[in-house]
N, C-alpha and C positions, 0 to 999 in steps of 0.2 A: 484573539486569533490564536490558532494552534495548527502547527505542522504534524501531521501524523504520518510517519513513515511504516510502509508494509515491507518488511526486509528478510530475506532468507539467503544462505549461502548456498543453497541449491535451488535448482528449478523442479517443477512438477510436484509441488506441495500446496498449490491452490492460491498461491500469492496473489496473482492477478485478478482471480475472481473474488477474493476477498478485497482487495483493494476497490474494485468496482461497486461491490455491495455495500461497503461501508460508505463509499461516498453517496450512494443512494439514501442510506440511512440518515446519514448527515442532512442532506437537502430534504426528504420527503418525511422523515420522522421528527428530527429536531428543527426543521424549517431554516437552516443555516445557509447563507450562501456558500456553495462549495466549490472548489476547483479540483480535480482529479488530474495530477500531473504524471504523466506517463516518462519515467525516465529509462525505460526498457526498451531497446531498438526494435524488439519483436512487434510492438506496438499492440499488445493484446487489450490493453484497457479500453482503447476506442473501438476496437472490434465488439467488445461486450456490451457497449452503448450504442450500438448500432451506427457507428460512424465510420466512412470508408477513408482511406488515405486520399489526400488531395493531390498527390503525385509529387509535392514539393520535398526538398530536404533541408529543411530551416531548422528543426529542433535544436541543433548543436550550434545554432548562430546565437542563441541567447547567452552562451558561455564564452564562445570564441570571438564574438565581435560586439559584444554588448548589445546586442539587438533587443528592441522592447520585447518581452513575452506577450504583450497585450494584444499584439498583432497576429500571432499563432493560435489564441484561443479560439476554440469553437463551442457554441451552444449545443447542448443536447436536446433532447425532446423530453427531458424531466426538469420541471421548474426548479431554479435555483443552483441547477449543476451544471457546471462548464467543464471542458476538457482541455489541457494543454497537450497535445499530443506527441507521441515519439515517430521517430523515423530513422532510416538506415544511417543517418549522419551521427547518430549516438553511439555507435559502434566504436567511434574515435574518442569519445568523451574523456576517457581516462587520461589519455595521453594530451587532449587540449588543457586539462585541468592541470596536469604536470608541467606543461609549457607555459601557461600563464601565471603560474605561481600564486593564485589567489584562493587561500586555503578555506576561504568562507563564502566563495562565489554562490554556491548554492542557497547559502543563509541570508545573503545579501538579496538575492532575487525573490526569495520567499517573504522576506521582510517588505518589499516593495509590492509584491501581489497581496499582502496583508491588508493593505488599504481597500482592496475590492472584495475581499473574502475573509469568512470567519472560521473556516476550517480548508485546509490545503491537505490533501491526501496524497502521498507519494507512492506510487507503484516503482519499487527500486529493482535493479537489474541484480540477478544472482552472483554478486562478485565480492572479492576481498581486495580492494584497491582504493585509489584515491577517491573514487565515487563513493563507496561506502563510508570513507572518512568525512567526506562533505555532507552526506546524509546525516550522520551522527552529529556533526556542528549545527546542522539546520533544524533538527527534528525537536519538536517538544515531547514526543512520545513516540517509541518504537514498538511496532506490533510484529511478532516473529512466528509465523505459521510452522507448524512441526507435525510430521505425520506420526500417528500413534504406534510408536514402536519402542523397544528396549533402548533404541538409540537417542530417543528424543532428549531426554536431559543431556547427553553428550553435546547434541547438536545446538541446545540452548547454550550451554556453557561456552561452546566456541563463539556463538554470536556476542554473547556477553564480553567475552575477553576482547574481541575485535572492538566493540563499542567502547570499553574502558581505555583500551590503547589509544583512542583519538580523542578523549575528551575527560579532563579530570574530575569535572563535575558532568556525568553523562545523563541523558534523559531516562525517565521511567522505560522500563521494558516489560512488555506484557506478552508472555507467550500464548499461543493459541494451538490447541490440538485439531488438526484439519483433518479432512476426509476420514472422519470417524465411524467405523462399522461396528455397533455394539454386538453383533454375531461373532465377532471374532476374538478369541481369547487374549491374544496379544493387544489388541486394541482395549478390551476392557482393563488389562493389566495396567497399561500406560496411564489410562485414566484414572484408574485407583491410586498409582503413584503419584499423580499429580491432580488432585481433586479441585484444586482452586483456579486451574486453567479453564478458561471458555473453550467450548467444543463447537466447531462446525460438522454435521453430518456428511457422511458421504451418501447422498442422496440423488434421485432422478432430477429433482428440481434443480440442484446445483449444475449438474451436467446439461440441463436444457437452457442455461443461461448462454451457453455458446451457440445453441442452435436457434434460440429465439432473440439473441443478441439485445438481451435485457436483464437488469438485476432481478433476482427473483423476487423482490416485493412487488414488482410490477405485475407478473402473471401468477403467481403463486402465494398471495400474502399470508394465507393461513396455514402454510406448510412448516414442517418442521425445519427446514433449512431457513425459511424467512425468519423465524423465531430465534434460530441460533444466531444469525446475523444481529437482529435486533438486540439480542442478550449480550452479544459481543459489543455493539455499540453503546449500550447503557454502561458496561464496564469501561469503556474507553472514557465517556464523558465524565464518569465517577472520577477516574484517575486524573483526568484534566482538572477537575474540581478540588483537586487535593486529597481524595480519599483513597481506600486501599482496594 
């Protein structure tokens, strides 16, 4: 089992789209029983998988009241892929975690869920607080989406410092250049400066995920975007197997 956290300190970098598409790759390409766990109160992961909110506000209860997360898990239309959805109750999650004082609450929940799932993908909120600290303690691997700009390396170093601050032995970190447009000089420069980082292109197929409410592999399996996500997933599996 592995817990793969998709984490960024800022929004608008394609975090949720990457998380949903990686969950699809895990289930459809690697044929692994996969859970996409949405920790972002915006609830975008469920939307991208075609699931509408059920009107309840129970997502925070698995942290605050020791409620069984199994009761909240929803099946998607994709074989082997389930969703643990977010809702507005997660907006108070940071204060809840601080109040209950359980520094590894998320890690314990992930451990319990590992009895049912081979891969757990966390769509993390863009924050620097107790939630991010809990994510670091729970994760086997942290994926960091970064926009292609001269500030990419600086943003990556910020995330790395945060991760090291919360764990003496921190999980491996895999930076990803997101929303890459090869026609732009700054984008090309960012890629040249970080040639080993996986790349997700800025493509219409990626934008269509939100329109079709499906991962790109479902409707455009031969597109450059689908290949980008598949290559990223291969890099993740390699990291999990102990490769570089």
